[in-house]
Structures are given as C-alpha cells and as structure tokens.
C-alpha positions as CSV (number, residue, x, y, z in Angstrom):
1,M,-63.9,-15.8,-27.5
2,V,-65.6,-14.9,-24.3
3,N,-64.2,-16.4,-21.1
4,K,-66.5,-18.5,-19.1
5,P,-67.6,-17.4,-15.7
6,G,-65.2,-18.7,-13.0
7,K,-62.4,-19.4,-15.4
8,P,-59.1,-17.5,-14.5
9,K,-57.8,-14.9,-17.0
10,S,-54.9,-16.0,-19.2
11,K,-51.5,-14.7,-18.3
12,R,-50.1,-15.0,-21.7
13,T,-48.5,-11.9,-23.1
14,P,-47.7,-10.9,-26.7
15,V,-44.1,-11.5,-27.9
16,R,-43.7,-7.8,-28.6
17,L,-44.4,-7.0,-24.9
18,R,-42.1,-9.7,-23.6
19,H,-39.2,-8.5,-25.8
20,K,-39.9,-4.9,-24.6
21,I,-39.5,-6.0,-21.0
22,E,-36.3,-7.9,-21.7
23,K,-34.8,-4.8,-23.4
24,A,-35.7,-2.5,-20.6
25,S,-34.2,-4.9,-18.0
26,A,-30.9,-5.1,-20.1
27,A,-30.8,-1.3,-20.4
28,K,-31.3,-0.9,-16.6
29,Q,-28.5,-3.4,-15.9
30,R,-26.1,-1.5,-18.3
31,K,-26.9,1.7,-16.6
32,T,-26.3,0.2,-13.2
33,R,-22.9,-1.1,-14.2
34,K,-21.9,2.2,-15.8
35,L,-22.8,4.1,-12.6
36,A,-21.0,1.6,-10.5
37,K,-17.8,2.3,-12.4
38,K,-18.1,6.0,-11.8
39,N,-18.8,5.6,-8.1
40,P,-15.6,6.6,-6.2
41,E,-16.5,4.6,-3.1
42,W,-14.4,1.5,-2.5
43,R,-16.2,-1.8,-2.7
44,S,-14.7,-5.1,-1.8
45,R,-15.0,-7.9,-4.4
46,L,-15.0,-10.5,-1.6
47,K,-18.4,-11.7,-0.9
48,K,-19.5,-11.3,2.7
49,D,-19.9,-14.5,4.8
50,P,-23.7,-15.1,5.1
51,G,-23.2,-16.9,8.3
52,I,-25.2,-19.9,9.6
53,P,-28.7,-20.1,8.2
54,N,-31.4,-19.8,10.8
55,L,-33.1,-23.0,9.4
56,F,-30.0,-25.1,10.1
57,P,-31.0,-27.6,12.8
58,Y,-27.6,-27.5,14.6
59,K,-27.0,-23.8,14.6
60,D,-27.0,-23.3,18.4
61,K,-24.6,-26.2,18.9
62,I,-22.1,-24.7,16.4
63,L,-22.3,-21.3,17.9
64,Q,-21.5,-22.7,21.4
65,Q,-18.5,-24.5,20.0
66,I,-17.2,-21.3,18.4
67,E,-17.6,-19.4,21.7
68,E,-15.8,-22.2,23.6
69,K,-12.9,-22.0,21.2
70,K,-12.7,-18.3,21.6
71,R,-12.7,-18.5,25.4
72,L,-9.9,-21.2,25.4
73,K,-7.8,-19.0,23.1
74,E,-8.1,-16.0,25.4
75,E,-7.2,-18.1,28.4
76,E,-4.1,-19.4,26.6
77,A,-3.1,-15.9,25.7
78,L,-3.4,-14.8,29.3
79,R,-1.4,-17.8,30.5
80,R,1.4,-17.0,28.1
81,R,1.4,-13.4,29.0
82,A,1.7,-14.3,32.7
83,E,4.6,-16.7,32.1
84,A,6.4,-14.1,30.0
85,K,6.0,-11.5,32.7
86,S,7.4,-13.9,35.4
87,T,10.5,-14.7,33.3
88,R,11.1,-11.0,32.3
89,A,13.3,-10.2,35.3
90,P,15.8,-13.1,34.7
91,S,15.8,-12.4,31.0
92,A,16.7,-8.7,31.7
93,D,19.8,-9.8,33.6
94,T,20.7,-12.1,30.7
95,N,20.3,-9.2,28.2
96,D,22.7,-7.0,30.3
97,A,25.3,-9.7,30.0
98,V,24.8,-9.8,26.3
99,V,25.5,-6.0,26.0
100,T,28.9,-6.4,27.7
101,A,29.7,-9.7,25.9
102,N,31.2,-10.0,22.4
103,E,29.6,-11.5,19.4
104,E,30.4,-15.2,20.2
105,N,28.9,-14.9,23.7
106,G,25.8,-13.3,22.2
107,A,25.4,-16.3,19.9
108,E,25.9,-18.8,22.8
109,L,23.3,-16.9,24.8
110,L,20.9,-17.0,21.9
111,D,21.3,-20.8,21.6
112,E,20.8,-21.3,25.3
113,T,17.7,-19.1,25.3
114,M,16.3,-21.0,22.3
115,T,17.0,-24.3,24.1
116,D,15.1,-23.1,27.2
117,E,12.3,-21.9,25.0
118,D,12.0,-25.3,23.4
119,E,11.9,-27.0,26.8
120,A,9.3,-24.7,28.0
121,G,7.0,-25.6,25.1
122,S,7.6,-22.3,23.2
123,L,5.8,-20.4,25.9
124,N,8.4,-17.6,26.2
125,P,9.3,-16.4,22.7
126,M,10.4,-12.9,23.9
127,A,13.6,-14.0,25.5
128,A,15.2,-15.1,22.2
129,L,14.0,-12.0,20.5
130,L,15.4,-9.7,23.1
131,A,18.7,-11.5,23.2
132,S,19.0,-11.3,19.4
133,A,18.1,-7.5,19.4
134,K,20.7,-6.8,22.1
135,A,23.4,-8.7,20.2
136,Q,22.7,-6.7,17.0
137,A,22.7,-3.5,19.0
138,T,26.2,-4.4,20.4
139,E,27.5,-5.0,16.8
140,Y,26.0,-1.7,15.7
141,E,27.7,0.2,18.5
142,D,31.0,-1.4,17.7
143,A,30.7,-0.5,14.1
144,S,29.7,3.1,14.9
145,E,32.8,3.4,17.2
146,D,35.0,2.3,14.3
147,D,33.4,4.9,12.0
148,E,34.1,7.6,14.6
149,D,37.8,6.5,14.7
150,D,38.1,6.8,11.0
151,P,35.4,9.1,9.7
152,M,36.3,9.1,6.1
153,E,36.9,5.4,5.7
154,N,33.7,4.8,3.7
155,V,34.1,7.7,1.4
156,N,34.1,7.0,-2.3
157,T,32.9,8.5,-5.5
158,V,30.1,6.1,-6.1
159,H,28.2,5.7,-2.9
160,D,26.9,8.2,-0.3
161,I,28.3,8.4,3.2
162,D,25.4,7.5,5.4
163,L,25.0,9.3,8.7
164,E,23.5,8.0,11.9
165,A,20.9,10.7,12.0
166,S,20.0,13.6,9.7
167,T,20.4,17.1,11.0
168,T,16.8,18.2,11.5
169,L,15.7,20.8,14.0
170,T,12.8,18.9,15.6
171,R,15.0,16.1,17.0
172,P,16.1,16.3,20.6
173,H,19.1,18.4,21.5
174,D,21.5,15.5,22.1
175,S,20.7,13.8,18.8
176,S,21.1,17.1,16.9
177,R,24.4,17.7,18.6
178,R,25.7,14.2,17.8
179,S,24.6,14.5,14.1
180,F,26.2,18.0,13.9
181,D,29.5,16.7,15.3
182,K,29.6,13.8,12.9
183,V,28.8,15.8,9.7
184,Y,31.0,18.7,10.7
185,K,34.0,16.6,11.7
186,N,33.8,14.6,8.5
187,I,33.8,17.8,6.4
188,L,36.5,19.6,8.4
189,A,38.8,16.6,8.5
190,S,38.8,15.8,4.8
191,S,38.5,19.2,3.2
192,D,41.2,21.6,2.1
193,I,38.8,24.4,1.2
194,I,35.5,25.1,2.9
195,L,32.7,26.9,1.0
196,Y,30.4,28.4,3.6
197,V,27.1,29.1,1.7
198,L,25.0,32.0,3.0
199,D,21.5,33.2,2.0
200,A,21.8,36.7,0.5
201,R,18.5,37.8,2.2
202,D,20.0,37.2,5.7
203,P,23.7,36.4,5.6
204,N,24.3,36.9,9.3
205,G,21.3,34.8,10.1
206,T,22.8,31.8,8.3
207,R,26.4,32.5,9.5
208,S,28.2,31.2,12.6
209,R,31.3,33.0,13.9
210,E,32.1,30.0,16.1
211,I,32.3,27.7,13.0
212,E,34.5,30.2,11.2
213,R,37.0,30.3,14.1
214,E,37.1,26.6,14.3
215,I,37.8,26.3,10.5
216,T,40.6,28.9,10.6
217,A,42.2,27.2,13.6
218,A,42.1,23.7,12.2
219,D,45.4,22.0,11.1
220,S,47.4,25.1,12.2
221,G,45.5,27.4,9.9
222,S,46.0,25.3,6.7
223,K,42.3,25.3,5.9
224,R,40.8,27.9,3.5
225,L,37.4,29.4,4.0
226,I,35.4,31.2,1.3
227,L,32.0,32.7,1.9
228,I,29.5,32.1,-0.9
229,L,26.6,34.6,-1.0
230,N,23.9,32.6,-2.8
231,K,20.4,33.6,-4.0
232,I,21.7,37.1,-5.1
233,D,18.8,37.5,-7.5
234,L,16.4,38.0,-4.5
235,V,18.1,41.2,-3.3
236,P,18.7,44.5,-5.0
237,A,22.1,45.7,-6.1
238,P,22.7,48.2,-3.3
239,I,22.0,45.6,-0.6
240,L,24.2,43.0,-2.4
241,K,27.1,45.5,-2.6
242,S,26.8,46.4,1.1
243,W,26.9,42.8,2.1
244,L,29.8,42.0,-0.1
245,T,31.7,44.9,1.4
246,Y,30.9,43.9,4.9
247,L,31.7,40.2,4.5
248,R,35.0,40.8,2.7
249,R,36.3,42.4,5.8
250,Y,36.5,38.9,7.3
251,F,36.9,36.3,4.5
252,P,37.0,36.2,0.7
253,T,33.4,36.4,-0.5
254,L,31.9,35.6,-3.9
255,P,28.4,36.3,-5.1
256,L,26.7,33.3,-6.7
257,R,23.5,32.6,-8.5
258,A,23.4,28.8,-8.3
259,S,20.0,28.1,-9.8
260,T,17.0,29.7,-11.6
261,P,14.3,31.1,-9.3
262,A,10.9,29.6,-8.7
263,S,7.9,30.5,-10.8
264,N,6.4,34.0,-10.2
265,A,9.4,34.9,-8.0
266,R,10.1,38.6,-7.8
267,T,13.7,38.7,-8.6
268,F,16.3,41.4,-9.6
269,D,18.4,41.2,-12.7
270,H,22.1,41.9,-12.0
271,K,23.1,41.6,-15.6
272,S,26.6,40.1,-15.5
273,L,25.9,38.1,-12.3
274,T,24.3,35.1,-14.1
275,V,24.2,31.5,-13.2
276,K,26.9,30.6,-15.7
277,G,29.1,33.6,-15.0
278,T,29.1,33.3,-11.2
279,S,29.7,29.5,-11.3
280,E,32.5,29.8,-13.7
281,T,34.1,32.5,-11.5
282,L,34.0,30.2,-8.5
283,L,35.3,27.2,-10.5
284,R,38.3,29.3,-11.8
285,A,39.1,30.3,-8.2
286,L,39.1,26.7,-7.0
287,K,41.2,25.5,-9.9
288,S,43.7,28.3,-9.3
289,Y,44.2,27.3,-5.7
290,A,44.5,23.6,-6.6
291,Q,47.2,24.3,-9.2
292,S,49.1,26.6,-7.0
293,K,49.5,24.0,-4.2
294,H,51.0,21.2,-6.4
295,L,49.5,18.5,-4.3
296,K,49.9,14.9,-5.4
297,R,46.3,14.3,-4.6
298,S,43.1,16.0,-5.6
299,T,42.0,19.1,-3.6
300,T,38.8,18.4,-1.6
301,V,36.2,21.2,-1.3
302,G,33.7,20.8,1.5
303,I,30.4,22.7,1.3
304,I,28.6,23.6,4.5
305,G,25.7,25.8,5.5
306,Y,22.2,26.0,6.9
307,P,19.4,23.9,5.3
308,N,18.0,25.2,2.1
309,V,20.7,27.8,1.4
310,G,21.6,26.1,-1.9
311,K,24.6,23.8,-1.1
312,S,23.6,21.1,-3.6
313,S,22.7,23.8,-6.2
314,V,26.3,25.1,-5.9
315,I,27.7,21.7,-6.8
316,N,25.2,21.4,-9.7
317,A,26.3,24.8,-11.0
318,L,30.0,23.9,-10.9
319,T,29.4,20.5,-12.6
320,S,27.3,22.2,-15.3
321,C,30.3,24.4,-16.1
322,L,32.3,21.3,-17.0
323,G,29.4,19.7,-18.8
324,G,28.9,22.8,-21.0
325,S,25.2,23.2,-20.1
326,S,23.6,26.0,-18.1
327,G,21.7,25.5,-15.0
328,A,18.5,26.4,-16.7
329,T,18.7,23.7,-19.3
330,R,20.3,21.1,-17.1
331,S,17.8,18.2,-16.6
332,S,17.0,16.8,-13.2
333,Q,18.2,13.4,-14.2
334,S,21.7,14.7,-15.0
335,R,22.2,16.7,-11.8
336,A,25.0,15.6,-9.6
337,C,23.0,16.2,-6.4
338,P,19.3,16.2,-5.9
339,V,17.8,19.6,-5.1
340,G,14.4,20.9,-3.9
341,A,12.6,23.9,-2.6
342,E,12.2,22.4,0.8
343,A,14.8,21.7,3.5
344,G,16.0,18.2,4.1
345,I,16.6,16.9,0.5
346,T,20.2,16.0,1.2
347,T,20.4,13.4,4.0
348,A,24.0,12.0,3.6
349,L,27.5,13.1,2.7
350,R,27.9,12.9,-1.1
351,E,31.2,13.1,-3.0
352,V,31.3,14.6,-6.5
353,K,34.5,14.4,-8.5
354,L,34.9,17.4,-10.9
355,D,38.3,16.4,-12.4
356,N,41.6,15.0,-11.3
357,K,42.4,18.1,-9.2
358,L,39.0,18.8,-7.6
359,K,36.4,16.9,-5.8
360,L,33.4,18.3,-3.9
361,L,31.7,17.1,-0.7
362,D,28.0,17.9,-0.3
363,S,26.7,17.8,3.2
364,P,23.2,17.9,4.8
365,G,22.0,21.2,6.1
366,I,23.2,21.9,9.6
367,V,21.6,24.3,12.1
368,F,24.8,25.2,13.8
369,P,24.4,25.1,17.6
370,T,25.2,28.1,19.7
371,A,26.3,28.5,23.2
372,A,22.9,28.1,24.8
373,G,22.6,29.7,28.2
374,A,25.8,31.6,27.9
375,D,24.1,34.9,28.7
376,A,22.1,33.5,31.5
377,K,22.7,35.2,34.8
378,P,22.9,33.3,38.1
379,S,19.8,33.8,40.3
380,S,20.0,35.3,43.7
381,S,19.1,33.4,46.9
382,S,16.4,35.7,48.3
383,S,13.5,33.6,49.5
384,S,10.3,35.5,49.1
385,S,10.2,35.9,45.3
386,S,11.8,32.6,44.2
387,I,8.6,31.1,42.8
388,D,7.8,34.3,40.8
389,R,11.3,34.4,39.4
390,H,11.1,30.7,38.5
391,N,7.8,31.2,36.6
392,S,9.1,34.3,34.8
393,S,12.2,32.5,33.8
394,Q,10.2,29.6,32.4
395,S,8.0,32.1,30.4
396,K,11.1,33.9,29.1
397,N,12.7,30.6,28.0
398,K,9.5,29.6,26.2
399,N,9.3,32.9,24.4
400,K,13.0,32.6,23.5
401,N,12.5,29.1,22.1
402,N,9.5,30.4,20.1
403,D,11.5,33.3,18.7
404,A,14.4,31.0,17.7
405,Q,11.9,28.6,16.1
406,A,10.3,31.5,14.1
407,R,13.7,32.8,13.0
408,L,14.7,29.3,11.7
409,I,11.4,29.0,9.9
410,L,12.1,32.3,8.1
411,L,15.6,31.0,7.2
412,N,13.8,28.0,5.6
413,A,15.8,25.7,7.8
414,I,12.8,23.6,8.9
415,P,10.8,21.4,6.4
416,P,7.2,22.4,6.1
417,K,6.0,19.1,7.5
418,Q,7.8,19.6,10.7
419,I,6.5,23.1,11.4
420,T,4.0,22.9,14.2
421,D,3.0,26.5,14.6
422,P,3.7,28.8,11.6
423,I,1.9,31.9,13.0
424,P,4.8,33.2,15.1
425,A,7.0,33.1,12.0
426,V,4.5,35.2,10.0
427,T,4.4,37.7,12.9
428,L,8.2,38.0,12.8
429,L,8.1,38.4,9.0
430,L,5.5,41.2,9.3
431,S,7.5,43.0,11.9
432,R,10.6,42.9,9.7
433,L,8.8,44.1,6.7
434,A,7.0,46.9,8.6
435,G,10.2,48.1,10.1
436,E,11.7,48.7,6.6
437,S,11.2,52.1,4.9
438,N,11.5,50.8,1.3
439,G,7.9,49.7,0.8
440,L,8.4,46.0,1.4
441,M,5.1,45.8,3.3
442,D,3.2,47.4,0.5
443,N,4.8,45.0,-2.0
444,M,3.7,42.0,0.0
445,L,0.1,43.3,0.3
446,T,0.1,43.8,-3.4
447,V,1.0,40.1,-3.9
448,Y,-2.1,39.0,-2.1
449,G,-4.3,41.9,-3.1
450,V,-5.3,42.8,0.4
451,P,-6.0,46.3,1.8
452,P,-3.8,47.9,4.5
453,L,-3.7,45.9,7.8
454,V,-5.5,46.8,11.0
455,A,-3.7,46.3,14.3
456,G,-5.4,44.3,16.9
457,V,-5.8,44.9,20.7
458,N,-2.1,44.3,21.3
459,G,-0.9,46.0,18.1
460,D,-0.7,42.7,16.4
461,M,-1.6,42.7,12.7
462,T,-1.0,39.0,12.1
463,R,-4.5,37.8,12.6
464,D,-6.0,40.4,10.3
465,F,-3.4,39.6,7.6
466,L,-3.9,35.9,7.8
467,V,-7.7,36.2,7.7
468,Q,-7.5,38.2,4.5
469,V,-5.0,35.8,3.0
470,A,-7.2,32.9,3.8
471,R,-10.2,34.5,2.1
472,K,-8.1,35.4,-1.0
473,R,-6.5,32.0,-1.4
474,G,-9.4,29.9,-0.3
475,R,-7.9,28.6,2.9
476,L,-11.3,28.1,4.6
477,G,-12.6,25.5,6.9
478,K,-16.2,24.3,7.7
479,G,-18.7,27.1,7.5
480,G,-16.3,29.4,5.7
481,V,-14.2,29.9,8.8
482,P,-10.6,31.1,7.8
483,N,-7.9,28.5,8.5
484,L,-5.1,30.7,9.9
485,V,-2.6,27.8,10.0
486,A,-3.1,27.0,6.3
487,A,-2.9,30.7,5.4
488,A,0.3,31.0,7.4
489,M,1.9,28.0,5.6
490,T,0.9,29.7,2.3
491,V,2.7,32.9,3.3
492,L,5.8,31.0,4.3
493,G,5.8,29.1,1.0
494,D,5.7,32.3,-0.9
495,W,8.5,33.7,1.2
496,R,10.6,30.6,0.6
497,D,10.1,30.8,-3.2
498,G,10.9,34.5,-3.4
499,R,7.4,35.7,-4.2
500,I,7.5,38.0,-1.1
501,Q,10.4,40.4,-1.2
502,G,12.5,40.9,2.0
503,W,16.0,41.2,3.1
504,M,18.3,42.3,6.0
505,E,20.6,45.2,5.6
506,A,24.3,44.9,6.3
507,P,25.6,46.3,9.7
508,L,27.3,49.7,9.5
509,G,29.6,49.3,12.4
510,D,33.4,48.9,11.9
511,M,35.6,46.3,13.4
512,D,38.3,46.9,16.0
513,D,41.6,48.3,14.7
514,E,43.8,45.3,15.7
515,R,41.3,42.8,14.6
516,G,40.6,44.7,11.4
517,R,44.3,44.7,10.4
518,D,44.5,40.9,11.1
519,E,41.4,40.1,9.1
520,K,42.5,42.4,6.3
521,V,45.9,40.5,6.0
522,V,44.1,37.1,6.0
523,V,41.7,38.2,3.3
524,G,44.5,39.7,1.2
525,E,46.6,36.5,1.4
526,W,43.7,34.1,0.7
527,A,42.4,36.3,-2.2
528,A,45.9,36.2,-3.8
529,E,45.9,32.4,-3.5
530,F,42.5,32.1,-5.2
531,K,43.4,35.0,-7.7
532,L,40.3,37.0,-6.8
533,E,41.7,40.4,-7.7
534,G,39.8,40.7,-11.0
535,L,36.9,38.4,-10.0
536,W,34.5,40.9,-8.4
537,G,37.3,41.4,-5.8
538,G,36.4,45.0,-5.3
539,G,32.7,44.8,-6.0
540,D,32.8,47.2,-9.0
541,D,30.8,44.9,-11.2
542,V,27.7,45.2,-9.0
543,D,27.7,49.0,-8.8
544,G,24.5,50.4,-10.2
545,E,23.3,47.1,-11.7
546,G,19.8,45.9,-11.1
547,D,18.8,48.9,-9.0
548,N,15.5,49.4,-10.9
549,V,15.4,46.2,-12.9
550,M,13.0,43.7,-11.3
551,R,11.3,40.6,-12.6
552,G,8.3,38.8,-11.4
C-alpha cells in the first residue's frame, strides 16, 4: 500500500525488532551492574538531597528562613562561648579547691556547679565537666599512691599487673624514668632470683652495670642474679665461647636458645645447644635453688632486660619443658606469654606459675637509664667565646642523642613505628660491619645482591647502599626515585630477624686483682647453689661446635 502524500510515516515496528531492543537493553543493564560490583570506589547508598526545585514558587522565602536560622545559631554559639570565657576564672579557683579536697567535697562541689548551671539556663556546661574531671583525677592519684606503697598488692596468677605507662623510648625522660622505677621496683621487691636476659649479638650493649650492682646490694645480698645469653644461634661458636668466658667472671651465665629463628635467618647450628636442651638446663638450675632453700612459699623468678631480647620467649621455653612440647611445635594459643618480632609486645607485668615451687614474672622491656651528663665538664667563664662554646655544645649533644638513638635501634629496643629517622642506624651498622675482618660486610652485600659500595664525599657509604637496596627491593617513589627511608627500614628489619649477620666481640681486658677475686668467689658460691658445675659451667660443650655449620 502506497502512502498518500502528506500523510506521516507509520512508527510501528515489527515484534522481532522490539524484542531485540529489549534484549539489548537488559544485557546492557546486566553489564553495568557487573562492572559496578567490581568497581573499588566507595559509593554511598544514600540518595543525595535534590534540594528545592527551581519551579517551587516559595523557594526564595524558604532559603531566607534557612539563612536566618543559621545566623541565629551562630550568634547563640558566640554568646555561650563568651559567657563560658567570663566564668572560666572563677571555675579555675573552684577546680583548685577540688584537687585538695577529698571525694565528698568533690561531690558537693559538683552538685553546686550543676545547680548554678541549671540557674544559668545551661549556658555554662564546662564547669561541671571540669569539676568532675578534677575529682576523678584526685581519686586516681590517691589510688596510684596506694599502689606505690604496696607495689605487689594486685599480683595474682590470673590477671596482669597494669602499669601507669609502658617503657617506650620515645616518651619524655620524666615519664620513662617513672615507668622504669615502677617496673624495676616491682620486680626487685618480689623476686628471689633475677634472670637478666642479654642479646648474644651485643651482650654489653644490653647490659647495665648499675642495675647489676643494685640487684646484688638489695636485701643484704640475698638476691641472686643469673645472666641469660639469648639468641645464641645468631653468633658463631668462638664468639659465643668468648662471651661466656667473659661474662662468667662477673655472674653465673647460661646460654639459651629460647625460640626458633625467623624465616630465611642466617643462623649457626650449635648441635647440643637446642631450644629444648638449653631451656631444660635453666629449669633444672632454678629448681635446684628452690629446693635447696626450703622456703615455705614458692620461689619467684623475675625476668628483666632490654626490649626484644626474648624475655617472654624465655618463659615460653620454660613452660614448654613442663608441658612436654618443644618451642617449635608449641602453638601461639598455648603460649604463656605473647611474643613477637617487634619491641613493645609485653606492656604489663605478667605472673606465670610453673609449679608449687617456682613462679615467673615477665616484665615489659626496659631501656635502663644511665647517668646522663656524668661526664660533662664544667664550662669556663671566659667571655669572648661563650656563644661559640654554647653552639658547639648543642651540636655535640644533638650528635650524642642521634648516636644513642641509632644504637638503641640496632638493639631492636624501639618499635619500628616509633623510628623517625632510620638512616643513622644503618650508618652505624655499616661502620660496625666494615670494621670487622671476618667478611660480614661481604655477607650483607650478598644478601641484597649489590656490588661493592662506593664512598661519598665525606666517606659515607650509606646513601649508595640504600639506593641500591631500594632498587633491588622495589622501594621506589614517584618517578622511580629511591625511597631511602623505606630502604633503611627494610635493612633494619632484616637485621632484627637475623638475615644480616653481625655481632660484637668480647673485650679482652682483665679485671682488677681485688675485684676479680671477689667476683670469682661470688660466681663460685652462686654456681654451687644452682648446681651449674656440669651444666656448661666451664663452656666445654661449645668448643668447636658450629664453627663452620651455618644455616640460612
């Protein structure tokens, strides 16, 4: 049929074509939903407020009302702020009275403040809040004073002994000193035996002579101190033997392998010095002392040391001896104390009861304070160069603080999240490894697969080393620029886990004659009490073992 002129063309379509369009539309919608599920961008399910339509006849009037309400609300906030500021000075005097008052006076003051607030039309809500906070602070200070009078009052075998502050390095000096005093006094007051855990890679770096003197002088010399040389699988047999010989001049010393090493760690196999063998030796020594004293109570063993030297691992190794399972097969759920590769896992005193005769006290890691400024010399009073001396002293103090920070980082005493500048620690590590003549620097370069280092302008090889490590490990920023901080953190992590070999050699100097005789008598008497004669007492079991046997 031919359409007539002027008649519009029909828009009717065949059913086949209409179904084809519907199928294509459904397929497109399915594809859109599928892609939306894979899209990682977050999308809110809440629909956005479309606002007032433009065609609404009273839109301008509604917008004016909204602006007026907003203006009135701001004026009310400013008025309340001004009234609170005007009443802040009297409320401060009231809060000072609350600090010196007892709990009842604090409650009365709180009621009076609340009454004044109601009369003022709830225009000053800060007074009641400040009074309540001061009253709670007074109660907390009273409770902390009671805890200092009786430090072990809250000790039991079920709950931890919470501390006011954990012993981290990045806190202010006053806070660190207070936390150190609290932890150390609790351990020293309640323990019969102190196990001082040292890192076998740097025993003198994790050791404090001042703490040793305080322990031996406490309770008229009734405390017993044993040095525990942990992480012995990270040092070769000659180094281990030299440190055992050196430390046994001062106190009884036992080697211990408290846990299995990290993955890909380059360790030394000392044959008989296994996790089970060393932990059973220590447990027998502690039981021998407990049985010889015939006490009517259990013997308390306190464990102290720097962060991340393995104090909690020592307790887990001792408890595994009683449970009949080795440290390697012991699950994390059945461990007596939580452990980890980083410092700061233990945050409170924890009591673990081995049997009726022995109980252990695990403590947070303590960076033992030293006599800061003891070596400082008094400055002269000459006038012309006082400013130069002041500036030079400030630079020396800053360099000394940086060196101390780097040394503690290499001791793994600072958690990785609290390290602000890891590059000085890598510089110190390179200087230590380069100073050794046993190929430790070459071993480290082999770990990362980098060529020999090139010294910079000032003879510093750190930058060249970190640039190569960043390229090898993919620590790159925008544009492929090496991220030296990330590369330094990678190096420190490998050092912590034992993938980079390194250790300090024992001093060769001898003690004074009089002091040596006294220390020898003390070591002999204490070794007899713990029956250490046949338990690696002379160090014969480590002779020649593990010299050329290395894993990793």
